[in-house]
C-alpha positions as CSV (number, residue, x, y, z in Angstrom):
1,M,-13.0,-5.1,-20.5
2,F,-9.0,-5.1,-20.5
3,W,-9.0,-1.6,-22.4
4,E,-11.6,0.0,-19.9
5,R,-9.5,-1.2,-16.8
6,F,-6.2,-0.3,-18.3
7,E,-7.5,3.2,-19.1
8,Q,-9.0,3.6,-15.6
9,L,-5.7,2.5,-14.0
10,C,-3.8,5.0,-16.0
11,K,-6.1,7.8,-15.0
12,K,-5.7,6.7,-11.4
13,I,-2.1,7.4,-11.5
14,G,-2.4,10.6,-13.3
15,S,-1.4,9.6,-16.6
16,K,-2.5,8.4,-20.2
17,P,-2.1,5.0,-21.8
18,N,0.6,5.9,-24.3
19,P,3.2,7.2,-21.6
20,V,2.6,4.0,-19.6
21,V,2.9,1.8,-22.6
22,K,6.3,3.6,-23.4
23,E,7.4,3.2,-19.8
24,L,6.6,-0.6,-19.9
25,G,8.8,-0.6,-23.1
26,L,6.0,-1.4,-25.6
27,S,5.2,0.2,-29.0
28,N,2.6,3.0,-28.7
29,S,0.6,1.3,-31.7
30,I,-0.3,-1.4,-29.2
31,T,-2.9,0.9,-27.6
32,T,-4.9,1.0,-30.7
33,K,-5.1,-2.7,-31.0
34,W,-6.2,-2.7,-27.3
35,K,-9.0,-0.1,-28.0
36,N,-10.2,-2.3,-30.7
37,G,-10.5,-5.4,-28.5
38,A,-7.1,-7.1,-28.6
39,I,-5.9,-8.7,-25.3
40,P,-2.2,-8.5,-24.4
41,N,-0.4,-11.9,-24.2
42,G,0.5,-13.3,-20.8
43,E,3.8,-11.8,-20.5
44,I,2.6,-8.3,-21.2
45,L,-0.4,-8.9,-19.0
46,L,1.9,-9.7,-16.2
47,K,4.1,-6.6,-16.7
48,I,1.0,-4.4,-16.7
49,A,-0.4,-6.2,-13.6
50,D,3.0,-5.6,-11.8
51,Y,3.3,-2.1,-12.9
52,F,-0.1,-1.2,-11.4
53,N,0.1,-3.8,-8.5
54,V,-3.2,-5.3,-9.4
55,S,-4.1,-8.9,-10.4
56,I,-4.4,-10.1,-14.1
57,D,-7.9,-11.3,-13.2
58,Y,-8.6,-7.5,-12.3
59,L,-7.1,-6.5,-15.7
60,M,-9.3,-9.0,-17.4
61,G,-12.5,-8.1,-15.7
62,R,-12.8,-11.6,-13.8
63,T,-12.9,-9.7,-10.5
64,D,-13.7,-6.1,-9.4
65,N,-11.1,-6.5,-6.6
66,P,-7.8,-5.2,-7.8
67,D,-6.2,-6.6,-4.6
68,S,-7.3,-10.2,-5.5
69,H,-3.7,-11.3,-5.9
70,K,-2.6,-10.4,-2.5
71,N,-2.5,-12.8,0.5
72,E,-4.1,-11.4,3.5
Protein backbone atom coordinates (compact mmCIF):
# COMPACT_ATOMS: atom_id res chain seq x y z
CA MET A 1 0.00 0.00 0.00
CA PHE A 2 2.81 2.44 0.79
CA TRP A 3 4.28 2.35 -2.72
CA GLU A 4 0.90 2.92 -4.37
CA ARG A 5 0.21 5.92 -2.14
CA PHE A 6 3.69 7.34 -2.63
CA GLU A 7 3.48 6.99 -6.41
CA GLN A 8 -0.01 8.53 -6.44
CA LEU A 9 1.15 11.52 -4.38
CA CYS A 10 4.10 12.08 -6.70
CA LYS A 11 1.78 12.12 -9.72
CA LYS A 12 -0.55 14.53 -7.91
CA ILE A 13 2.25 17.10 -7.69
CA GLY A 14 3.34 16.45 -11.28
CA SER A 15 6.50 14.57 -10.40
CA LYS A 16 7.89 11.06 -10.42
CA PRO A 17 9.15 9.04 -7.44
CA ASN A 18 12.90 9.32 -8.14
CA PRO A 19 13.04 13.14 -8.22
CA VAL A 20 10.97 13.29 -5.02
CA VAL A 21 13.26 10.79 -3.30
CA LYS A 22 16.28 12.83 -4.39
CA GLU A 23 14.68 16.03 -3.09
CA LEU A 24 14.13 14.30 0.25
CA GLY A 25 17.84 13.49 0.36
CA LEU A 26 17.41 9.74 -0.09
CA SER A 27 19.07 7.30 -2.48
CA ASN A 28 17.23 6.52 -5.72
CA SER A 29 17.81 2.82 -5.05
CA ILE A 30 15.29 3.00 -2.20
CA THR A 31 12.43 3.24 -4.70
CA THR A 32 13.20 -0.26 -5.96
CA LYS A 33 12.97 -1.60 -2.42
CA TRP A 34 9.67 0.21 -1.88
CA LYS A 35 8.27 -1.16 -5.16
CA ASN A 36 9.14 -4.63 -3.87
CA GLY A 37 7.19 -4.12 -0.66
CA ALA A 38 9.71 -2.60 1.75
CA ILE A 39 8.35 0.01 4.14
CA PRO A 40 10.39 3.10 5.07
CA ASN A 41 11.44 3.52 8.68
CA GLY A 42 9.65 5.99 10.94
CA GLU A 43 11.99 8.91 10.30
CA ILE A 44 11.68 8.57 6.53
CA LEU A 45 7.91 8.09 6.75
CA LEU A 46 7.67 11.32 8.73
CA LYS A 47 9.81 13.14 6.16
CA ILE A 48 7.59 11.90 3.32
CA ALA A 49 4.38 12.72 5.19
CA ASP A 50 5.65 16.25 5.87
CA TYR A 51 6.73 16.67 2.25
CA PHE A 52 3.26 15.80 0.93
CA ASN A 53 1.41 17.26 3.95
CA VAL A 54 -0.41 13.99 4.61
CA SER A 55 -0.54 11.67 7.61
CA ILE A 56 1.63 8.61 8.06
CA ASP A 57 -1.60 6.64 8.45
CA TYR A 58 -2.58 7.77 4.95
CA LEU A 59 0.81 6.73 3.53
CA MET A 60 0.44 3.31 5.13
CA GLY A 61 -3.14 2.81 3.93
CA ARG A 62 -4.64 2.91 7.42
CA THR A 63 -6.98 5.71 6.35
CA ASP A 64 -8.18 7.07 3.04
CA ASN A 65 -8.22 10.60 4.41
CA PRO A 66 -4.91 12.33 3.64
CA ASP A 67 -5.84 15.13 6.05
CA SER A 68 -6.45 12.86 9.04
CA HIS A 69 -3.46 14.42 10.83
CA LYS A 70 -4.93 17.92 10.79
CA ASN A 71 -6.97 19.25 13.67
CA GLU A 72 -10.22 20.83 12.68
